[in-house]
N, C-alpha and C positions, 0 to 999 in steps of 0.2 A: 650673406646666409648662404654658406657652403651648396652646392648643389649634390646628390648622387641618381646615379643613371646605373639603370640597372642594366647588364650586358646579359643578356638570355641564352646568349647563342652556344656560351659553354656547356650551361642545361645541355639544350638538345644536343647537342655533341656525345656530354655523361650518359646518354642512353642509347648510344649506335646505334641510330634510328633503323637502319637498313637492315641491319639486325634484329629486332623488334617488329620490324615488320612483315619479313619474314614467316616471323613464328605466328604471328598475327594471321596471317597469310595460309601456312601452315592448317588451321584448326578448321580456314575454308575448301581446304583438298580436303583434310580428314572427313565432312560434314560429306563432302560433293561424290568422295568414293561411296563412299557404305551410301547414304540417299540414291546415287548414280542419276542425280543431276544436279544442277545450280540451284540452289534457294535464296529467294533476296528474302527474312522477316527478322525481325526484331532480336530472334536470338541468335542468327548469323553476326549481323550486328555486333551483341554483345561480344560474342565468341572470339571473334576478329579485336572487339578491344581487351577482351581478357587478357590474351596472347600477346596484343604489345605493350598494356599495362605492366601487365607481371613481369612479361620481360625486359621494361625498359629497368624495373626495379632491380633484379638483381644485375642489369646492365651494370647501373650503379654501386651498388655495393661491389660490385666484383674490384672499381677504383676508388672506393673506401681501403679497401682490405690490400691493395695493389698498390699505395701511393709508393710504394719507396723501391719496390718493382719496378713501375715509370718512370721515375725520376732517372734509373740507371738505361732502362729503355725506351722509354718511348714518351720524350720531355712536348708533346706536342699533346697531351692527355688534361682531361682539363684540373683536377685534386694534382698534377702533377707540378704545373708550370706557377699553382698560387692561385691562377683564377678564379676557379672556385673556393668555399675549404669547407674543410673534412667535414668537422659539424652540419652546416647547412646541406652538403649533400648528404646525410642521413635524412635529415628530414624530406626534403625532395622523397629517394625513396621513400617513406612513408606514405608521403602522398601519393607513390604512385602504385605502390602493393594496396593502398586504401581503395581507390579507381577501382585497379583492377580485379577486387575481390568483390567491390561491389558489383560489378557487370557482370561476372560470375554466379555470384544470388540472384540475376537476374533472369540464368535460365534455370535454375533448382539446386535442391543441395546435394548432392553426385555433385555439380559440375563446379560448386562452388569447393564443393573436401579436394576437387582431383584439384584445384588452380592452388588452396592453400597446402595443398602436401609440396605440389612444386614450387612454391616460393620459400617454402620449407628446407630444401634439398637444395634448393639455389644461395638460401643464405647458407648451410652448412659445410654448403663445396668449398663458396668463396672464404667463410672461415678456419675454416679445418681441413674437409675431405683433398682437398685440391696438392697440399702436402703429399698425401698419400700412397701420391700414383697411377696407376692403374685403375682401383676404384673413387680416384678421381676421375679419371676418364671415362668410364661407363655411369659418373651420374653427367658429366657432361651428355654424352653419348642419350642418357635418358631424357634427358632437357627434351632433346632434339626432335622423341619421338612420340610424347606425351601429346601435345598441337595434332600429331593427327585421333590418336585416340580420343579423345580431348572434342575433337572434331564428330566423330562418330559416334559418340555420345549426345549428341546432340542436336544426330540424326536419328537417334534411339539402335542402334547398332552397331553396337562397340568393338560388335567380336569375327564383321565380317571377315571371310577367310582372304581373301586380297585388302582388303583395311591392316589388315592386320602381318601377312606378307612386305606390303609397304612401309607396317613401324617395324618387323626386323631387318630387314633391308638397310633403311633408315639408319636404325643401332649401330649393326655392323658393320657397317659404313667409320657411322661414327665415331669408337672404337678405335678403330683402325686409325684415322685421318689425327683424336688425339694423342693417340701414343708418339706418331712421325710428326705431329706438331711438337711432340717435346725433345726431338730431337736438334731442331731450329732451336728449343728456348733454354738448350742446356744453360748456357753464361746468364740468364735471366731467372729461370728455376734455382739456381744455386742459392742468390738473394733471401729465397725463402724458404731453404733449403728443402723442394719439391723433390719427392720422391721418384722422379719421373723413370720409367722403365731405361729409358737413354744415362741418364747418371746415372742408374743400382749397377743397371747391365751391359751398358757402352750401346754405341748407335748402332751396330751391325744386329744384335739381337734384339736390339728395340724395332729394327728395319723390318725382319726377321718374323716379329709378332702383327706389325700392320700391316704387311702382308697377307700374314694371317687371316685379319680381321678382313679387309678387303676382300679374302675370296669367298669368305663365307659370306660378304653381304652380297656377291656374286650366286653362291645355292638359293641364297633367300628370294631373289629374284625369282625361282625356277618357278616357285613355287604353282603359281598363277598357270603355266604353259604344260607343268605334270597336273595340274586338277582340272587341265577343261578350261582355262578362263581364260586363253589367251587370248589376242586375234593381233592381225593383220599389221594395226600401228603399235603395236606392245611389242610382239617382235624384232620390230625395225627396231626401237629405240632401246629399247634395253639390251638389243643386241650392240650396241655399239657403246653401252653405258658399258655393260658386260666384260667389252672386251677394250677399252679405257682403263677396268677397272683392273683385268689382267695386267694390261700391258701397265700401270702404278704401279704395283705387286713384283713383276719383273724387276722396272726400275728401280726402285728402291731400297731391294737388297741387293744391285750390284749395287748403287752408288748412292749413301745413305748419308753421303755429303749433299744427296736432291731433294732435302726432306723438304725446308722450304717449298721448291714447284711444284716436287710430289701432292702436300696441301694443298693448295690455289687447284692446281687440280682434279683434284677430290672432291672440295665442294660444285667443281661444274658439274663432274658428273652422280654428285646425286641431283640437283639441281637440273640435270636431264634427264637421270632417270624417276623425277618424280611426277616430267609431264607424261609422259608411256604408263605411270600409273594415273594421272586424273584422268585418260584420255581411253586406258581399257576401265574405266570407273564409268565415266560419262557414258559405255560402247562406241567412240567415236571410233 
């Protein structure tokens, strides 16, 4: 009798664990900044798991919809290589979504609604919105922002000024990064006819738009300073972060061909800025 062995590694790779963990962590950051403390509770655990599972769902359906693109650009992706069948990936994504929504409803109706809306946005983006260009970039940036507000809701303070500043900074820098990412993804985007700014208006124009969003993110990061909320660690870390984003803005305008490098460095800057907000939120 023939034996069948289920290789779980491709399924683990499908969810892009680093991305899913990062979004789960972002929920914890939002809760910590809003509550000004690090809480260890069941709601904290459910918040992390909601972010992890719903993001994992969105990663899997991304590979389902982008199977043809990945066959041209990312031959290591599980569906593109044939290690995971599209049908199996769909069932897998449904299981992940169910787990995420189950965790979200454990903390209340409002958290369930936000998680469901996030999942709906992710589905619509991968199905159709990605092809629209800037609206697609905005939806990706929103998905990077929602976890912070979700964490604030868990803490019962979703409209804390520091939290809103962090969300605005993440959103604006996220849009900028997505626009710049489109410069390096022109060939792959052509397969799905993605109307990115780089494809429609050219790389140089996309570089200017991306830089503008980076500079707007710098302005958003100054809100806690203007409102007198900032302390020394925030000044230092956000100061370094802002200088990095100003440098990246100048760099991408002068050298649009460096989009891939700027995109990677922007992610590092976003993580550094996140640390600044955490320290300020905890009063360190």
